[in-house]
N, C-alpha and C positions, 0 to 999 in steps of 0.2 A: 504494500500500500504506500501511496505517496501523499504527502501533505505539503501545503504551502502556507507559511506564516508570513504575513506582510506587516511590517512596522511602518506606520505612516509618519512622514516628516518632510522637511525641506532640506535640499542640499545646500552646502556652503557654510563656511565658518561662522558667519553672522547669525545663523539659526541653530548652531550645534547644541547649545545648552538652554534652549527656549522650551517653554511648556508645550508648544505645538510639536516638538520633536521627541516627545516621550516614546512614541512608537519606535523610533530609531534606537533609542537607548535600550528598550526591552529586546529588540531584535539583536542588538549587540551582545546582550547578556545571554540570550538563547544560544547564539553562535559560540560564545565562550564556554558555556555549559557543555555543548556538543563537541567542543575542542576542534572547531573548524574556523576558517577565515573567510572573509568576504572577498570576492573578486569582482572587478568591473565586468559587467555583462550587459545584455540588452535590457534597456529600461531601468538600470540601477545596479546595485551591488547585491550579489547573490552568494550565499553560503549554503553548501550542501553537506548534510550529515545524516546520521542514523540515530534513532532513539527507540530502544527496545525492539529492534528489528524492522523498524519502519523508516522509510526514506523521508527526510524532512528538508524542504527548501525554505530558507529564511531570506526574505527580500526586503531591501530598503530601496524603494523606488527613487529614481533621480528625476522624475517628471515634475517635481514640485507637488505639493499637496493636492491642488485643485485638478490635477490630471492623473491621479493615482490609478484610476480604472484601467487605463491603457496597459500599465505594467502588470496589473493583476490578471487581466484577460490574456495577455501574451504568455505569461508563465503557466497559467492554467492550461492553455491550448498546447503549448510546446511540450509540457511534461504530462499531458493527459490527466490532469488532476481534477477530480469531480468537485463540484461546488460544496458538497458537505464536508470536504477535507480542506477547506480554506478557512483561515482565521485572520482577521484584520485587527491589528492592535492600534488603538488611537486614543487621543486625549478627549476629555468630555468636561465641558464647563458646568453641566447640570449636577455633577457629583462632587461632594466634598473632596479635598485633597487626598490622594492616595487610595480612594475607594475603588474597589475592583467590581466590575459588573460585566459578566459574560452573558450574551444572549445569542440565540440561534437565528434571529431575524429582527427586523425593526426599521424604523424610519432613519433618515440621516440626522435628525434632530438639529438641523441647521449647520452641520459639519460639512464643509465643502469637499473634503476628501471622500467621505462616505457618499455624498451626493453624486460625485462623478463615478464612483464605483457602481452605484445603483443604476445610473444612466447607461454605462458601458455594458454591464452584465445584464441589464434589463430585468433586474430582480433585487429585492431587499432580503432575500432568504439565504443569507450567509452568516456565519458566526462572526461576532465582533466582540472584542475584549476592550472595554472602555476603562481608561485610567482617569480618575477624577482629578481635575486641576482646580476645582472650585470656580467661583465667579466673583472674585474679590476685586472688582474694578468699578469705577464710576461710569455713569452713562456716557456713551460715545467713546469709551476707551478700550473696548473689547479687543481690537486688533493689537493695540500696544500691550495689553495684558497677555494675550495668547502668545505673542511673539517676544514677550519679555522673559527674563531669566527668573529662576526660582528664588524665593526669599530665603533668609537664613534658616528659619524653622523648617521649611520644606526641604531645603538642601540636606539638613541633618537626617531626615527620614527617607530620602530618595533611594539610597542604595538598597535598603531593606525592601522597599516597595517594588523596585525594579526586579529584585530577586524573586519576590512572590509572584509577580506577573510572568516572569520567565517560567517558573514552576507550573503556573496555571496553563500557560501555552503548551508546554510539553505534556501536561496531563490531558489536554484536549486531544493530542496526538495518540496517546496510549489508552486513556480511559473513556474518551468520547465526550461529547458536549454535555449531556445530562449529568453524568457523574462529576464532571469538572464543575459545572454550575453548582451542584450540591456541596461540593467540597470547598469551593473558593469564593462564591459570591458573597459580598459584604465583608470579606476578610481583608 
Protein backbone atom coordinates (compact mmCIF):
# COMPACT_ATOMS: atom_id res chain seq x y z
CA UNK A 1 0.00 0.00 0.00
CA UNK A 2 1.11 3.54 -0.77
CA UNK A 3 0.32 6.71 1.18
CA UNK A 4 0.81 10.39 0.44
CA UNK A 5 1.24 12.84 3.32
CA UNK A 6 1.29 16.46 2.18
CA UNK A 7 2.43 19.23 4.51
CA UNK A 8 1.12 22.56 3.29
CA UNK A 9 3.28 25.67 3.35
CA UNK A 10 5.05 28.28 1.27
CA UNK A 11 8.56 28.02 -0.15
CA UNK A 12 11.23 30.56 0.67
CA UNK A 13 13.15 31.62 3.77
CA UNK A 14 10.73 34.47 4.52
CA UNK A 15 7.99 31.89 5.20
CA UNK A 16 10.07 29.20 6.89
CA UNK A 17 9.05 29.77 10.52
CA UNK A 18 5.58 31.21 10.00
CA UNK A 19 2.32 29.79 11.33
CA UNK A 20 1.17 29.07 7.77
CA UNK A 21 4.15 26.74 7.26
CA UNK A 22 3.37 24.34 10.08
CA UNK A 23 2.51 21.67 7.49
CA UNK A 24 6.10 21.82 6.22
CA UNK A 25 7.42 21.47 9.79
CA UNK A 26 5.28 18.38 10.43
CA UNK A 27 6.35 16.89 7.07
CA UNK A 28 10.00 17.45 8.02
CA UNK A 29 9.47 15.66 11.34
CA UNK A 30 7.80 12.73 9.57
CA UNK A 31 10.76 12.43 7.19
CA UNK A 32 13.15 12.59 10.14
CA UNK A 33 11.19 9.85 11.93
CA UNK A 34 11.30 7.67 8.79
CA UNK A 35 15.02 8.49 8.45
CA UNK A 36 14.61 9.77 4.89
CA UNK A 37 15.56 13.02 3.18
CA UNK A 38 13.67 15.36 0.90
CA UNK A 39 14.76 15.64 -2.70
CA UNK A 40 13.70 18.25 -5.22
CA UNK A 41 11.11 16.73 -7.50
CA UNK A 42 8.10 17.67 -9.58
CA UNK A 43 5.89 20.14 -7.71
CA UNK A 44 8.04 20.25 -4.59
CA UNK A 45 10.26 18.32 -2.26
CA UNK A 46 9.55 14.63 -1.82
CA UNK A 47 10.77 12.11 0.73
CA UNK A 48 10.06 8.41 0.26
CA UNK A 49 10.12 5.92 3.09
CA UNK A 50 8.48 2.93 4.71
CA UNK A 51 6.41 2.74 7.85
CA UNK A 52 5.49 -0.72 9.13
CA UNK A 53 5.77 -2.18 5.65
CA UNK A 54 3.82 0.57 3.91
CA UNK A 55 5.30 2.95 1.35
CA UNK A 56 4.99 6.59 2.43
CA UNK A 57 5.54 9.63 0.24
CA UNK A 58 5.94 12.87 2.20
CA UNK A 59 5.50 16.00 0.10
CA UNK A 60 6.19 19.68 0.68
CA UNK A 61 4.68 21.39 -2.39
CA UNK A 62 6.67 24.24 -3.94
CA UNK A 63 3.58 25.65 -5.64
CA UNK A 64 2.83 28.10 -2.81
CA UNK A 65 -0.15 27.43 -0.61
CA UNK A 66 -2.85 28.62 -2.99
CA UNK A 67 -1.91 26.13 -5.74
CA UNK A 68 -1.27 23.04 -3.59
CA UNK A 69 -3.89 20.99 -5.41
CA UNK A 70 -1.69 20.61 -8.49
CA UNK A 71 1.06 18.96 -6.47
CA UNK A 72 -1.36 16.66 -4.64
CA UNK A 73 -3.03 15.52 -7.85
CA UNK A 74 0.28 14.98 -9.67
CA UNK A 75 1.71 12.68 -6.98
CA UNK A 76 -1.56 10.81 -6.49
CA UNK A 77 -1.64 10.05 -10.22
CA UNK A 78 2.09 9.38 -10.62
CA UNK A 79 2.21 6.88 -7.75
CA UNK A 80 -1.36 5.60 -8.17
CA UNK A 81 -2.31 6.55 -4.60
CA UNK A 82 -6.03 6.35 -3.83
CA UNK A 83 -7.75 9.33 -2.23
CA UNK A 84 -8.37 7.41 1.01
CA UNK A 85 -4.57 7.10 1.43
CA UNK A 86 -3.94 10.85 1.21
CA UNK A 87 -3.44 13.03 4.29
CA UNK A 88 -3.13 16.82 4.12
CA UNK A 89 -1.46 18.57 7.09
CA UNK A 90 -2.40 22.22 7.45
CA UNK A 91 -2.80 25.16 9.82
CA UNK A 92 -6.21 26.15 11.20
CA UNK A 93 -7.19 29.54 12.62
CA UNK A 94 -10.40 28.18 14.18
CA UNK A 95 -8.56 25.91 16.63
CA UNK A 96 -6.61 26.96 19.74
CA UNK A 97 -2.82 26.77 19.41
CA UNK A 98 -1.52 23.24 19.08
CA UNK A 99 -4.94 21.57 18.95
CA UNK A 100 -5.00 18.49 16.73
CA UNK A 101 -8.06 17.72 14.66
CA UNK A 102 -8.15 14.91 12.12
CA UNK A 103 -11.17 14.59 9.83
CA UNK A 104 -11.95 12.37 6.88
CA UNK A 105 -13.64 15.13 4.90
CA UNK A 106 -14.92 18.66 5.25
CA UNK A 107 -15.01 22.14 3.87
CA UNK A 108 -11.96 24.30 3.25
CA UNK A 109 -13.02 26.57 6.17
CA UNK A 110 -11.61 29.54 4.27
CA UNK A 111 -8.15 27.98 3.91
CA UNK A 112 -6.84 28.74 0.40
CA UNK A 113 -4.62 25.67 0.23
CA UNK A 114 -7.54 23.35 1.01
CA UNK A 115 -9.79 25.34 -1.30
CA UNK A 116 -7.41 24.71 -4.20
CA UNK A 117 -7.06 21.02 -3.37
CA UNK A 118 -10.88 20.72 -3.31
CA UNK A 119 -11.10 22.41 -6.72
CA UNK A 120 -8.36 20.35 -8.35
CA UNK A 121 -9.46 17.00 -6.90
CA UNK A 122 -13.15 17.86 -7.34
CA UNK A 123 -13.93 16.56 -3.86
CA UNK A 124 -13.71 17.42 -0.17
CA UNK A 125 -13.53 13.76 0.81
CA UNK A 126 -9.90 13.40 1.83
CA UNK A 127 -8.26 13.27 5.25
CA UNK A 128 -6.91 16.48 6.68
CA UNK A 129 -4.93 16.95 9.86
CA UNK A 130 -5.44 20.45 11.17
CA UNK A 131 -2.91 22.14 13.45
CA UNK A 132 -4.52 24.88 15.56
CA UNK A 133 -2.76 28.23 15.30
CA UNK A 134 -5.56 30.18 17.09
CA UNK A 135 -6.92 33.49 15.85
CA UNK A 136 -5.14 35.97 18.09
CA UNK A 137 -5.17 38.94 15.75
CA UNK A 138 -7.09 42.18 15.36
CA UNK A 139 -9.59 42.76 12.58
CA UNK A 140 -7.95 43.10 9.19
CA UNK A 141 -4.63 41.59 10.35
CA UNK A 142 -5.27 37.92 9.49
CA UNK A 143 -2.66 37.74 6.72
CA UNK A 144 0.01 39.32 8.94
CA UNK A 145 -0.85 36.87 11.73
CA UNK A 146 -0.85 33.74 9.56
CA UNK A 147 2.39 34.78 7.86
CA UNK A 148 3.88 35.87 11.19
CA UNK A 149 6.23 33.90 13.40
CA UNK A 150 5.32 32.06 16.58
CA UNK A 151 5.30 33.96 19.86
CA UNK A 152 7.57 32.92 22.73
CA UNK A 153 4.98 30.77 24.49
CA UNK A 154 4.03 28.97 21.26
CA UNK A 155 7.68 28.45 20.34
CA UNK A 156 8.27 26.70 23.65
CA UNK A 157 5.55 24.15 22.92
CA UNK A 158 6.09 23.77 19.19
CA UNK A 159 8.58 20.87 19.20
CA UNK A 160 6.27 18.64 21.26
CA UNK A 161 3.22 19.53 19.17
CA UNK A 162 5.05 18.83 15.89
CA UNK A 163 6.14 15.43 17.24
CA UNK A 164 2.54 14.60 18.18
CA UNK A 165 1.33 15.57 14.70
CA UNK A 166 4.02 13.44 13.06
CA UNK A 167 2.96 10.47 15.22
CA UNK A 168 -0.69 11.04 14.26
CA UNK A 169 0.28 11.18 10.57
CA UNK A 170 2.10 7.86 10.77
CA UNK A 171 -0.76 6.37 12.77
CA UNK A 172 -3.03 7.30 9.85
CA UNK A 173 -0.76 5.21 7.60
CA UNK A 174 -0.79 2.12 9.81
CA UNK A 175 -3.92 2.28 11.99
CA UNK A 176 -6.25 4.10 9.57
CA UNK A 177 -8.39 7.21 9.81
CA UNK A 178 -10.94 6.16 12.44
CA UNK A 179 -8.44 4.63 14.87
CA UNK A 180 -6.17 7.65 14.54
CA UNK A 181 -9.06 10.05 15.09
CA UNK A 182 -9.99 8.17 18.29
CA UNK A 183 -6.42 8.10 19.53
CA UNK A 184 -5.32 11.66 18.69
CA UNK A 185 -8.19 14.13 18.21
CA UNK A 186 -8.13 16.86 20.83
CA UNK A 187 -4.74 15.79 22.16
